[in-house]
N, CA, C and O atoms as a GROMACS GRO file, in nm:
protein
  436
    1MET      N    1  -0.266   2.227  -2.483
    1MET     CA    2  -0.212   2.104  -2.535
    1MET      C    3  -0.323   2.022  -2.599
    1MET      O    4  -0.303   1.964  -2.705
    2TYR      N    5  -0.440   2.019  -2.536
    2TYR     CA    6  -0.548   1.937  -2.589
    2TYR      C    7  -0.602   1.993  -2.720
    2TYR      O    8  -0.653   1.918  -2.804
    3LEU      N    9  -0.591   2.124  -2.739
    3LEU     CA   10  -0.633   2.184  -2.865
    3LEU      C   11  -0.546   2.133  -2.980
    3LEU      O   12  -0.598   2.105  -3.089
    4VAL      N   13  -0.418   2.122  -2.958
    4VAL     CA   14  -0.327   2.070  -3.061
    4VAL      C   15  -0.360   1.924  -3.091
    4VAL      O   16  -0.358   1.882  -3.206
    5VAL      N   17  -0.389   1.847  -2.987
    5VAL     CA   18  -0.422   1.706  -3.004
    5VAL      C   19  -0.550   1.692  -3.088
    5VAL      O   20  -0.555   1.612  -3.182
    6ILE      N   21  -0.652   1.768  -3.053
    6ILE     CA   22  -0.779   1.760  -3.127
    6ILE      C   23  -0.759   1.805  -3.271
    6ILE      O   24  -0.813   1.742  -3.363
    7ALA      N   25  -0.682   1.911  -3.293
    7ALA     CA   26  -0.658   1.960  -3.428
    7ALA      C   27  -0.582   1.857  -3.511
    7ALA      O   28  -0.614   1.835  -3.628
    8TRP      N   29  -0.482   1.794  -3.452
    8TRP     CA   30  -0.404   1.696  -3.527
    8TRP      C   31  -0.487   1.572  -3.558
    8TRP      O   32  -0.475   1.515  -3.666
    9LEU      N   33  -0.571   1.531  -3.464
    9LEU     CA   34  -0.659   1.418  -3.492
    9LEU      C   35  -0.757   1.453  -3.605
    9LEU      O   36  -0.789   1.367  -3.688
   10TYR      N   37  -0.804   1.575  -3.608
   10TYR     CA   38  -0.893   1.618  -3.717
   10TYR      C   39  -0.821   1.612  -3.851
   10TYR      O   40  -0.875   1.563  -3.950
   11VAL      N   41  -0.698   1.661  -3.854
   11VAL     CA   42  -0.621   1.659  -3.979
   11VAL      C   43  -0.597   1.516  -4.024
   11VAL      O   44  -0.616   1.485  -4.142
   12THR      N   45  -0.558   1.429  -3.935
   12THR     CA   46  -0.532   1.290  -3.975
   12THR      C   47  -0.661   1.217  -4.012
   12THR      O   48  -0.660   1.130  -4.098
   13LEU      N   49  -0.772   1.252  -3.949
   13LEU     CA   50  -0.900   1.193  -3.988
   13LEU      C   51  -0.937   1.236  -4.130
   13LEU      O   52  -0.985   1.155  -4.209
   14MET      N   53  -0.914   1.364  -4.162
   14MET     CA   54  -0.941   1.412  -4.298
   14MET      C   55  -0.848   1.343  -4.398
   14MET      O   56  -0.889   1.312  -4.510
   15MET      N   57  -0.722   1.320  -4.360
   15MET     CA   58  -0.630   1.246  -4.447
   15MET      C   59  -0.680   1.105  -4.471
   15MET      O   60  -0.674   1.054  -4.583
   16ALA      N   61  -0.730   1.042  -4.364
   16ALA     CA   62  -0.779   0.905  -4.377
   16ALA      C   63  -0.905   0.899  -4.464
   16ALA      O   64  -0.921   0.807  -4.544
   17ILE      N   65  -0.992   0.997  -4.449
   17ILE     CA   66  -1.114   1.001  -4.532
   17ILE      C   67  -1.077   1.022  -4.678
   17ILE      O   68  -1.134   0.960  -4.768
   18ALA      N   69  -0.981   1.110  -4.701
   18ALA     CA   70  -0.935   1.133  -4.839
   18ALA      C   71  -0.874   1.007  -4.896
   18ALA      O   72  -0.894   0.977  -5.014
   19GLU      N   73  -0.800   0.934  -4.817
   19GLU     CA   74  -0.740   0.808  -4.861
   19GLU      C   75  -0.847   0.704  -4.892
   19GLU      O   76  -0.838   0.632  -4.991
   20ALA      N   77  -0.949   0.697  -4.807
   20ALA     CA   78  -1.053   0.596  -4.825
   20ALA      C   79  -1.141   0.625  -4.946
   20ALA      O   80  -1.186   0.533  -5.014
   21THR      N   81  -1.166   0.753  -4.973
   21THR     CA   82  -1.256   0.787  -5.083
   21THR      C   83  -1.183   0.808  -5.216
   21THR      O   84  -1.247   0.830  -5.318
   22SER      N   85  -1.052   0.803  -5.214
   22SER     CA   86  -0.974   0.820  -5.337
   22SER      C   87  -0.994   0.697  -5.427
   22SER      O   88  -1.009   0.586  -5.377
   23PRO      N   89  -0.993   0.718  -5.560
   23PRO     CA   90  -1.009   0.602  -5.650
   23PRO      C   91  -0.893   0.503  -5.640
   23PRO      O   92  -0.911   0.384  -5.669
   24VAL      N   93  -0.775   0.548  -5.600
   24VAL     CA   94  -0.660   0.457  -5.590
   24VAL      C   95  -0.632   0.419  -5.445
   24VAL      O   96  -0.538   0.344  -5.418
   25GLY      N   97  -0.711   0.470  -5.350
   25GLY     CA   98  -0.689   0.442  -5.208
   25GLY      C   99  -0.775   0.325  -5.162
   25GLY      O  100  -0.854   0.269  -5.237
   26SER      N  101  -0.756   0.288  -5.036
   26SER     CA  102  -0.834   0.179  -4.979
   26SER      C  103  -0.867   0.212  -4.834
   26SER      O  104  -0.808   0.301  -4.773
   27VAL      N  105  -0.962   0.137  -4.779
   27VAL     CA  106  -1.001   0.158  -4.639
   27VAL      C  107  -0.886   0.114  -4.547
   27VAL      O  108  -0.862   0.177  -4.444
   28LEU      N  109  -0.818   0.008  -4.584
   28LEU     CA  110  -0.705  -0.038  -4.505
   28LEU      C  111  -0.595   0.069  -4.502
   28LEU      O  112  -0.534   0.094  -4.398
   29GLY      N  113  -0.571   0.131  -4.616
   29GLY     CA  114  -0.473   0.240  -4.622
   29GLY      C  115  -0.516   0.358  -4.536
   29GLY      O  116  -0.432   0.424  -4.475
   30ALA      N  117  -0.647   0.385  -4.533
   30ALA     CA  118  -0.699   0.494  -4.450
   30ALA      C  119  -0.679   0.463  -4.302
   30ALA      O  120  -0.642   0.552  -4.224
   31ILE      N  121  -0.703   0.339  -4.262
   31ILE     CA  122  -0.684   0.300  -4.121
   31ILE      C  123  -0.537   0.310  -4.083
   31ILE      O  124  -0.503   0.362  -3.976
   32VAL      N  125  -0.450   0.262  -4.170
   32VAL     CA  126  -0.305   0.269  -4.143
   32VAL      C  127  -0.260   0.415  -4.136
   32VAL      O  128  -0.179   0.450  -4.050
   33THR      N  129  -0.312   0.499  -4.225
   33THR     CA  130  -0.278   0.641  -4.222
   33THR      C  131  -0.320   0.704  -4.091
   33THR      O  132  -0.243   0.778  -4.029
   34PHE      N  133  -0.444   0.676  -4.048
   34PHE     CA  134  -0.494   0.736  -3.924
   34PHE      C  135  -0.414   0.688  -3.803
   34PHE      O  136  -0.383   0.768  -3.714
   35VAL      N  137  -0.382   0.560  -3.799
   35VAL     CA  138  -0.308   0.507  -3.684
   35VAL      C  139  -0.164   0.556  -3.683
   35VAL      O  140  -0.114   0.599  -3.579
   36LEU      N  141  -0.095   0.548  -3.798
   36LEU     CA  142   0.047   0.581  -3.800
   36LEU      C  143   0.075   0.731  -3.802
   36LEU      O  144   0.179   0.775  -3.752
   37TYR      N  145  -0.016   0.810  -3.857
   37TYR     CA  146   0.004   0.955  -3.858
   37TYR      C  147  -0.068   1.025  -3.744
   37TYR      O  148  -0.032   1.137  -3.706
   38GLY      N  149  -0.168   0.960  -3.689
   38GLY     CA  150  -0.250   1.026  -3.587
   38GLY      C  151  -0.235   0.969  -3.448
   38GLY      O  152  -0.179   1.034  -3.360
   39LEU      N  153  -0.284   0.849  -3.429
   39LEU     CA  154  -0.293   0.794  -3.294
   39LEU      C  155  -0.156   0.763  -3.232
   39LEU      O  156  -0.132   0.799  -3.117
   40LEU      N  157  -0.069   0.699  -3.305
   40LEU     CA  158   0.061   0.660  -3.249
   40LEU      C  159   0.147   0.781  -3.210
   40LEU      O  160   0.194   0.786  -3.096
   41PRO      N  161   0.169   0.878  -3.299
   41PRO     CA  162   0.250   0.994  -3.257
   41PRO      C  163   0.185   1.076  -3.146
   41PRO      O  164   0.253   1.126  -3.056
   42LEU      N  165   0.053   1.089  -3.152
   42LEU     CA  166  -0.015   1.168  -3.049
   42LEU      C  167  -0.012   1.100  -2.914
   42LEU      O  168   0.001   1.166  -2.811
   43SER      N  169  -0.022   0.968  -2.912
   43SER     CA  170  -0.014   0.899  -2.783
   43SER      C  171   0.124   0.918  -2.720
   43SER      O  172   0.134   0.938  -2.599
   44ILE      N  173   0.228   0.912  -2.800
   44ILE     CA  174   0.364   0.935  -2.749
   44ILE      C  175   0.378   1.080  -2.700
   44ILE      O  176   0.434   1.105  -2.594
   45LEU      N  177   0.328   1.175  -2.779
   45LEU     CA  178   0.337   1.316  -2.744
   45LEU      C  179   0.262   1.347  -2.615
   45LEU      O  180   0.313   1.417  -2.528
   46VAL      N  181   0.140   1.295  -2.603
   46VAL     CA  182   0.060   1.320  -2.482
   46VAL      C  183   0.128   1.257  -2.359
   46VAL      O  184   0.126   1.316  -2.251
   47TYR      N  185   0.186   1.138  -2.376
   47TYR     CA  186   0.255   1.074  -2.265
   47TYR      C  187   0.375   1.157  -2.219
   47TYR      O  188   0.395   1.178  -2.100
   48ILE      N  189   0.454   1.204  -2.315
   48ILE     CA  190   0.574   1.282  -2.279
   48ILE      C  191   0.535   1.416  -2.217
   48ILE      O  192   0.594   1.456  -2.116
   49LEU      N  193   0.438   1.484  -2.275
   49LEU     CA  194   0.398   1.614  -2.222
   49LEU      C  195   0.319   1.604  -2.093
   49LEU      O  196   0.307   1.702  -2.020
   50GLY      N  197   0.265   1.486  -2.062
   50GLY     CA  198   0.191   1.468  -1.938
   50GLY      C  199   0.278   1.425  -1.821
   50GLY      O  200   0.229   1.414  -1.709
   51THR      N  201   0.407   1.402  -1.845
   51THR     CA  202   0.497   1.356  -1.739
   51THR      C  203   0.507   1.454  -1.622
   51THR      O  204   0.501   1.409  -1.508
   52PRO      N  205   0.523   1.584  -1.643
   52PRO     CA  206   0.530   1.676  -1.528
   52PRO      C  207   0.404   1.672  -1.442
   52PRO      O  208   0.412   1.681  -1.319
   53GLY      N  209   0.288   1.661  -1.504
   53GLY     CA  210   0.164   1.653  -1.427
   53GLY      C  211   0.156   1.526  -1.344
   53GLY      O  212   0.111   1.530  -1.230
   54ARG      N  213   0.201   1.415  -1.401
   54ARG     CA  214   0.202   1.290  -1.324
   54ARG      C  215   0.299   1.298  -1.207
   54ARG      O  216   0.270   1.247  -1.099
   55LYS      N  217   0.413   1.362  -1.228
   55LYS     CA  218   0.511   1.377  -1.119
   55LYS      C  219   0.455   1.465  -1.009
   55LYS      O  220   0.475   1.436  -0.891
   56ARG      N  221   0.384   1.573  -1.045
   56ARG     CA  222   0.324   1.660  -0.944
   56ARG      C  223   0.219   1.584  -0.863
   56ARG      O  224   0.213   1.598  -0.741
   57LYS      N  225   0.138   1.504  -0.930
   57LYS     CA  226   0.036   1.425  -0.859
   57LYS      C  227   0.102   1.326  -0.763
   57LYS      O  228   0.057   1.311  -0.649
   58LEU      N  229   0.206   1.259  -0.809
   58LEU     CA  230   0.276   1.162  -0.726
   58LEU      C  231   0.340   1.229  -0.605
   58LEU      O  232   0.333   1.175  -0.494
   59LEU      N  233   0.400   1.344  -0.625
   59LEU     CA  234   0.462   1.418  -0.515
   59LEU      C  235   0.357   1.466  -0.415
   59LEU      O  236   0.377   1.457  -0.294
   60ALA      N  237   0.244   1.516  -0.466
   60ALA     CA  238   0.137   1.563  -0.378
   60ALA      C  239   0.080   1.447  -0.297
   60ALA      O  240   0.049   1.464  -0.179
   61ARG      N  241   0.065   1.330  -0.358
   61ARG     CA  242   0.013   1.214  -0.286
   61ARG      C  243   0.113   1.169  -0.179
   61ARG      O  244   0.073   1.133  -0.068
   62ALA      N  245   0.242   1.170  -0.212
   62ALA     CA  246   0.343   1.130  -0.114
   62ALA      C  247   0.346   1.228   0.004
   62ALA      O  248   0.362   1.187   0.119
   63GLN      N  249   0.333   1.358  -0.025
   63GLN     CA  250   0.332   1.457   0.083
   63GLN      C  251   0.208   1.442   0.170
   63GLN      O  252   0.215   1.459   0.292
   64ALA      N  253   0.094   1.411   0.108
   64ALA     CA  254  -0.029   1.392   0.186
   64ALA      C  255  -0.016   1.270   0.276
   64ALA      O  256  -0.059   1.272   0.392
   65GLU      N  257   0.043   1.162   0.224
   65GLU     CA  258   0.064   1.043   0.305
   65GLU      C  259   0.160   1.070   0.421
   65GLU      O  260   0.138   1.025   0.533
   66GLN      N  261   0.267   1.146   0.393
   66GLN     CA  262   0.363   1.180   0.498
   66GLN      C  263   0.298   1.266   0.605
   66GLN      O  264   0.322   1.246   0.724
   67GLN      N  265   0.216   1.362   0.563
   67GLN     CA  266   0.148   1.449   0.659
   67GLN      C  267   0.050   1.369   0.743
   67GLN      O  268   0.039   1.392   0.864
   68ALA      N  269  -0.022   1.276   0.682
   68ALA     CA  270  -0.115   1.192   0.757
   68ALA      C  271  -0.039   1.105   0.857
   68ALA      O  272  -0.084   1.085   0.970
   69TRP      N  273   0.076   1.052   0.816
   69TRP     CA  274   0.156   0.969   0.906
   69TRP      C  275   0.208   1.053   1.023
   69TRP      O  276   0.204   1.009   1.138
   70ASP      N  277   0.258   1.174   0.993
   70ASP     CA  278   0.306   1.264   1.099
   70ASP      C  279   0.195   1.297   1.198
   70ASP      O  280   0.217   1.299   1.319
   71GLU      N  281   0.075   1.324   1.147
   71GLU     CA  282  -0.037   1.355   1.235
   71GLU      C  283  -0.074   1.235   1.322
   71GLU      O  284  -0.105   1.251   1.440
   72ALA      N  285  -0.069   1.116   1.264
   72ALA     CA  286  -0.100   0.995   1.341
   72ALA      C  287   0.004   0.974   1.451
   72ALA      O  288  -0.030   0.935   1.562
   73GLN      N  289   0.132   1.000   1.419
   73GLN     CA  290   0.236   0.985   1.520
   73GLN      C  291   0.219   1.090   1.631
   73GLN      O  292   0.241   1.060   1.748
   74ALA      N  293   0.182   1.211   1.593
   74ALA     CA  294   0.162   1.316   1.693
   74ALA      C  295   0.043   1.283   1.783
   74ALA      O  296   0.048   1.308   1.903
   75GLN      N  297  -0.062   1.227   1.726
   75GLN     CA  298  -0.177   1.188   1.807
   75GLN      C  299  -0.142   1.074   1.900
   75GLN      O  300  -0.185   1.072   2.016
   76ALA      N  301  -0.063   0.979   1.852
   76ALA     CA  302  -0.022   0.868   1.937
   76ALA      C  303   0.067   0.917   2.051
   76ALA      O  304   0.053   0.871   2.164
   77ALA      N  305   0.157   1.010   2.022
   77ALA     CA  306   0.243   1.066   2.126
   77ALA      C  307   0.161   1.148   2.224
   77ALA      O  308   0.189   1.148   2.344
   78GLY      N  309   0.062   1.219   2.173
   78GLY     CA  310  -0.026   1.298   2.261
   78GLY      C  311  -0.109   1.209   2.351
   78GLY      O  312  -0.135   1.244   2.466
   79ALA      N  313  -0.152   1.095   2.301
   79ALA     CA  314  -0.230   1.003   2.382
   79ALA      C  315  -0.145   0.944   2.494
   79ALA      O  316  -0.193   0.921   2.605
   80ARG      N  317  -0.017   0.919   2.463
   80ARG     CA  318   0.070   0.864   2.567
   80ARG      C  319   0.102   0.969   2.673
   80ARG      O  320   0.108   0.937   2.792
   81SER      N  321   0.121   1.093   2.632
   81SER     CA  322   0.158   1.196   2.730
   81SER      C  323   0.037   1.247   2.807
   81SER      O  324   0.053   1.309   2.912
   82ASP      N  325  -0.083   1.224   2.757
   82ASP     CA  326  -0.205   1.270   2.824
   82ASP      C  327  -0.257   1.168   2.925
   82ASP      O  328  -0.370   1.181   2.972
   83SER      N  329  -0.178   1.067   2.959
   83SER     CA  330  -0.227   0.965   3.052
   83SER      C  331  -0.238   1.017   3.195
   83SER      O  332  -0.302   0.953   3.278
   84GLY      N  333  -0.180   1.129   3.226
   84GLY     CA  334  -0.194   1.191   3.357
   84GLY      C  335  -0.082   1.159   3.454
   84GLY      O  336  -0.068   1.227   3.555
   85VAL      N  337  -0.003   1.059   3.426
   85VAL     CA  338   0.105   1.020   3.517
   85VAL      C  339   0.236   1.036   3.442
   85VAL      O  340   0.256   0.975   3.337
   86ALA      N  341   0.324   1.115   3.496
   86ALA     CA  342   0.455   1.131   3.435
   86ALA      C  343   0.539   1.008   3.467
   86ALA      O  344   0.516   0.945   3.570
   87PRO      N  345   0.635   0.972   3.384
   87PRO     CA  346   0.713   0.853   3.408
   87PRO      C  347   0.791   0.855   3.540
   87PRO      O  348   0.803   0.751   3.605
   88ASP      N  349   0.843   0.971   3.583
   88ASP     CA  350   0.919   0.980   3.708
   88ASP      C  351   0.841   1.062   3.810
   88ASP      O  352   0.898   1.152   3.873
   89ALA      N  353   0.717   1.034   3.828
   89ALA     CA  354   0.635   1.114   3.919
   89ALA      C  355   0.669   1.087   4.065
   89ALA      O  356   0.638   1.170   4.151
   90GLY      N  357   0.730   0.974   4.095
   90GLY     CA  358   0.762   0.940   4.234
   90GLY      C  359   0.880   1.018   4.290
   90GLY      O  360   0.895   1.025   4.412
   91GLY      N  361   0.962   1.077   4.206
   91GLY     CA  362   1.076   1.154   4.252
   91GLY      C  363   1.194   1.068   4.294
   91GLY      O  364   1.291   1.121   4.346
   92GLU      N  365   1.189   0.939   4.274
   92GLU     CA  366   1.300   0.851   4.310
   92GLU      C  367   1.376   0.813   4.183
   92GLU      O  368   1.327   0.826   4.071
   93THR      N  369   1.496   0.766   4.207
   93THR     CA  370   1.575   0.722   4.092
   93THR      C  371   1.515   0.593   4.038
   93THR      O  372   1.460   0.514   4.114
   94PRO      N  373   1.524   0.572   3.909
   94PRO     CA  374   1.463   0.453   3.851
   94PRO      C  375   1.521   0.322   3.904
   94PRO      O  376   1.448   0.224   3.917
   95ALA      N  377   1.649   0.318   3.934
   95ALA     CA  378   1.710   0.196   3.986
   95ALA      C  379   1.824   0.236   4.079
   95ALA      O  380   1.896   0.334   4.054
   96ALA      N  381   1.840   0.161   4.185
   96ALA     CA  382   1.948   0.189   4.279
   96ALA      C  383   2.079   0.132   4.226
   96ALA      O  384   2.078   0.032   4.154
   97ALA      N  385   2.189   0.195   4.260
   97ALA     CA  386   2.320   0.147   4.217
   97ALA      C  387   2.353   0.020   4.293
   97ALA      O  388   2.333   0.011   4.414
   98GLN      N  389   2.404  -0.077   4.222
   98GLN     CA  390   2.441  -0.203   4.286
   98GLN      C  391   2.587  -0.195   4.326
   98GLN      O  392   2.673  -0.160   4.246
   99THR      N  393   2.614  -0.228   4.449
   99THR     CA  394   2.751  -0.219   4.498
   99THR      C  395   2.808  -0.358   4.521
   99THR      O  396   2.745  -0.443   4.584
  100GLY      N  397   2.925  -0.379   4.470
  100GLY     CA  398   3.000  -0.499   4.501
  100GLY      C  399   2.940  -0.629   4.453
  100GLY      O  400   2.964  -0.732   4.516
  101SER      N  401   2.866  -0.631   4.350
  101SER     CA  402   2.806  -0.756   4.307
  101SER      C  403   2.907  -0.846   4.236
  101SER      O  404   2.896  -0.968   4.243
  102VAL      N  405   3.006  -0.788   4.168
  102VAL     CA  406   3.109  -0.866   4.102
  102VAL      C  407   3.242  -0.812   4.149
  102VAL      O  408   3.269  -0.692   4.138
  103THR      N  409   3.327  -0.900   4.203
  103THR     CA  410   3.458  -0.856   4.249
  103THR      C  411   3.556  -0.853   4.133
  103THR      O  412   3.558  -0.944   4.050
  104PRO      N  413   3.637  -0.751   4.128
  104PRO     CA  414   3.733  -0.744   4.019
  104PRO      C  415   3.845  -0.847   4.040
  104PRO      O  416   3.893  -0.866   4.152
  105VAL      N  417   3.884  -0.911   3.935
  105VAL     CA  418   3.990  -1.012   3.942
  105VAL      C  419   4.098  -0.968   3.846
  105VAL      O  420   4.073  -0.931   3.732
  106ARG      N  421   4.223  -0.975   3.897
  106ARG     CA  422   4.336  -0.937   3.812
  106ARG      C  423   4.379  -1.055   3.728
  106ARG      O  424   4.364  -1.171   3.766
  107GLU      N  425   4.432  -1.022   3.616
  107GLU     CA  426   4.480  -1.126   3.526
  107GLU      C  427   4.624  -1.162   3.564
  107GLU      O  428   4.707  -1.073   3.584
  108GLU      N  429   4.653  -1.291   3.572
  108GLU     CA  430   4.788  -1.334   3.606
  108GLU      C  431   4.876  -1.336   3.483
  108GLU      O  432   4.832  -1.368   3.373
  109ARG      N  433   5.003  -1.299   3.506
  109ARG     CA  434   5.095  -1.298   3.394
  109ARG      C  435   5.200  -1.400   3.404
  109ARG      O  436   5.285  -1.410   3.316
   0.00000   0.00000   0.00000
């Protein structure tokens, strides 16, 4: 792709030089020729043709960030589980059942 860009810039530069050195041409005409035939179309072409590469870079960066986040979460979970004490190490139920704390009341009709 860059070979085409360099070749087209060379062609438009030669067009601009021919315009500037022509007896009926002008330097302003040469600048306009170079910009309108060379730089403007090539900038659009390079932007359009570079879109897949930009998307690949963005996707790779997002995947790297996701992988780093997953690793951080795994390390945090590993640090919590490596504390040496299991949550139910006592073998008892976490809370005893409460009996009779609220008496049921029937609704009158």
